[in-house]
N, C-alpha and C positions, 0 to 999 in steps of 0.2 A: 750333250754339249758339256766340255769342260770350261767352267766360268773364269777360270784362273786368267788375268790379264785380257780378258773379253771386254770390249768397248760396249756397255749396256746402257741405255737410255730409259729411265722409269718417269713415266709422264704421270703426274698426280703423285710423286714419290714422297711429298711432305704430308701426305694423309695418313689414316689410321693403318691401312693395310701396307701402304707404301714404305712407311717408316719400318716396319717389321722386316719387309721384303729387302729394302736396301741394306738394312745390317745383316741379313743371310748372306747377300750377294757378296758383300765387302769381307765377309769372314771367308768366303771361298775364294777371294783374290781378285774379284772382278774390278774394273776401273767403271765407276758409274758416274751418269750425269742425270741429276733430277731436275725434271722441268716441273714447275709448279707457279701458279699465279697467285697462290696462297689465299684463294677465295673460302676454302673450307680448310684447306691444309694449313700447318704451322711450322716456322722454322724450328719451334722447340720439338718437334717429332725428331728432329734429326740432330739433336744436341749431343754433342761427344762424339760425333762422326768427323769430324772435320779431318782432313788429311789430304796427300797429294793424289790419292784413286778415288776421292769424291769431289764432284763439282754440282754447285747448286745454282740452277738458271731461273731467274723470274721471267716467265714465259707463260703467256696465254697459248695454248695449241689450236686455238681457232684462227691464230694468225700462221702462214707459212713458216717454214724453218728448215734448217739442214745443218748436219753435223755428223761427223763419221760414227758409224755403229756396226755393231755386229749382231746385236739383239736390241729390239724395242719392246718394252713391256708397258701397256697402256692401261692406265688406273685412274686416268683423269676423268672426273665427273663426280659432283656429288651424289652419295647413294643414299642418303637420308631422305625420306618424302617432305620433312620439314624444311630441308635444305634445297633440294632441286624443285619443290614446288616455290620457293620464294621467288626464283627467276627464271620461269620456264621456257623463255625463249633462249636465255644463255646454255640453259641445260641442253636444249635439243641441239644447239650450235655446237656446243662441246663434244657431245656424242658423235654428232655426224661430219662437222667439219674437221674437227679436232682428229678423228680417227681417220679420216681422208688424208688429212696433212702428215699424219704420221705413217701410214702405210705406204705413202708416197715418196717418204724419205727413206723407209726401209728398203723400197724398189731400187732409189738411186745407188744404194750402198751394198745392194746384194745381201741385206740382213733380214734376219727372220723376225716375225712380230706376232706378241701374245697380246691379245685382246681381252681384257676383263669385260665380260659382258655380265649379264644378271638373270636370275630365276624370274625378274619381272618380264622376261620376254614370254613367259606363259600366262601371264596375266591371272585371271581368276580361272584356275585349269578346271576342265571337265574329264580329264584323264589323271588318275593317280596311282601310284606316284608318276612324276614327270621324267620322261625318257628325253633324249636328245631330238629324237625323231618326232616329237609331238610340235605341232605348229602353233599350239597356243590358243588362248581365248581373251584377246585383249581389246579393251575399248580404246579406239584412237582418237577419241573426242573428249574423253575426262580429264581432270586435273593431275592423273598420274601419266597421262599419255607422253608428256614432254621426255620423260624418262623411258618410259617402256617402249614407246615408238622409236625414241631417239636411239637406243641400244639395238631393235631390231633392224633399222636402216642401217647403223654401223655395220652389223654382220654381214647384211647385204652387200654393202661397198668392199668390204674386205674380202669376202668371199668371191665376188667377182674379180678383185685384183687378183686372186690366187687362179681362178680359172682362166682370165684372159691374160694376165702378165707373169704368171707363173712367181708370184710373189709367195714365200714360205709363211703362210698364214694361220695361226692357230688361236682357238678361241674358248675360253674357260666361261661359263655361266656359274657364278658365284652365288651361294645360296647364304644369306643371313649370319656373314661372319661378325665375330664377337670377341674380346679380350681386353686385356691391358693396353691403354692407350688411346681408347675411345675419348673424343672429345665430351666434355662435361654436358655440352648442349648438343650431344650428336643428334640425339630426337627419335632413336629407335628403341625398340621395346626393352631391350636389355640394359642400357644405359639409362633410361628413362625411370625403369623400376629400381635399380641399385642406386641412382643419385636420389630419387625419393624417399628410398627406404633409409639411408643413411642419414638423409637430412630430417627425417621423421616426420616425412609428408605423405598424404592418402597416395597410392599406388593408382596412376590413370589408365583405365581399362576402357579402350573403346568398343562398343559394340558389347555383345554377350560373352566375350572373352572365349569362346569356344573356336575361333579360328585357329589353325595351326600354322607352326613355323618348324623349320629344321636349323638349330643353329650350330654352325661351324666354327671352333676355336681358331684363332687367327693363325697360330703356328701351323695348324693343319691346312688351312686355305694356302699358306705361302708354301708349304711343301707341294701342294699340287700345283701351284703355279710353276713352280721349278721343274717338276716331273714333266709337266706339259712343254716347258721351254728347253729341257735338255733332250727330250726323247727323239729318236730316230723314226723317220716315216710317217709323220704325224701331220704333214701339210695339208690344209685344208679341213682338219677334222675339228669338232665341237665336242666340248667335254663338260659335264655337270661336276664342280668341285662344291660339295656340300656334305653334310652329315644327315643320313636317313633317320636319325633318331628325332621322330616328329613329335611335337609337344603343342599342347594348346597355350594360348596367353595365359590362361588361368593357372595353369600348371606352373608356368614360368614366374608369374606373381608369387604364388605360394611357396615355390623354392627361394626365390629371393628373400622373402620374409623370414624364412627359417635360417638361412646361412647368414643373414645379417643380424639375426637376432630381434627382429623389430615386430612390432606388432601393429604397425599401422593399418589402417583400415584400406578400402579400395574404393575408389571415385570412378562411378562410371559415366561415359561421354557417348554421343550418339557415334555410330559406326562410321568410319572414313569411307568416303566415295569411293566406289571400285577396289575396296580393300578385299585381296584374295582370302577365301574362305579356308582353302587348305594348301598347304605347300610342302613338298617333300621330295628330294631328289632319287631317281634312280641312277645309282652310281656304278653300275655294271660295266658299262664302258670303261670308265676310269681304272677300276679295279684290274680289267683285263688287258688295256692297253698301255696304263701308265704304272701298273703295279702299286697305285695308290689307293687309300682309304684313310679317313680319319681316327686319330687314335686318342684323341683326348674326350673323356666323359663329360658329359654336361654338367654335372655337379663339381668336378674338378675344374673345369673350366671357369665356372661361377664364382667359385673360391678365390683362384688366382685374379679374377676381373674385381670382384667386390674389394680385395686387399689393395689394388692399384687404384681404385677410386677412393677406397678410405684414406689412403695416404696423400694424395692429392688435395682432397677435400680438406683434410686436416691442415695441410700447407696453406690453404688459402684461395686454392684454385676455383676459378669462376668459368 
């Protein structure tokens, strides 16, 4: 897909990943409409992007909507456990009802839709690394289920719309994206460690810290989403978009301490309920079908992330 002059709706476009994505689309000449209810997103994310090719609409995707579009990219839903567990009912509604409203709008206008799903659909995986064919090991009753099961249900609805209504649906399962522009109170491990280290506070480690994650720098995630949106013959396909560089939480804590020059201690807290023990994507499908793989090394990405947080904290951001 050539994005120039394409009418693109980005739901959740005022969020962390959304802001980076909107910038890239505008650079490529797209006409972008951002839909966001600003529950976790911020208008500041889109600062400096005003112009006749960008519209920002305050809208909760749980409510029906209609607007002309060639492409819909759905990023709408809090992604941090701290935020999505704060209002689990709304999280589930956003994942399921919001996705249904957006795919039905795409159907009416003959548009394709890229759904940002999540590695959380794999739950606490028993298969490692996780390929798209893995069905997952998810608790449907625990405190994370509003997000995990909401995203799984959204995938079901969208793929049924592909099979039954021939809507051009593409699904990206995102793995732990990080980078400049994350909210100070984001609540995920990278932002927590960086903010705590820069403030001279002890780094909070939940559990024994041996649990692993695979962190993907935000520009790499955006590249993956755009490759999925633009590719030919990808209807009804699901792709892992993440970095297979698997690290333990303790490794991340030590690296953040080194890169910030902080000698803060670590404070241990009980493990979170249903927290996955291991998390690492198999990206073979994305390499082969999208020609995509992450390019940013963890150390380089963390250095850029730390510099961004350092500047914002010095300027008084809260």
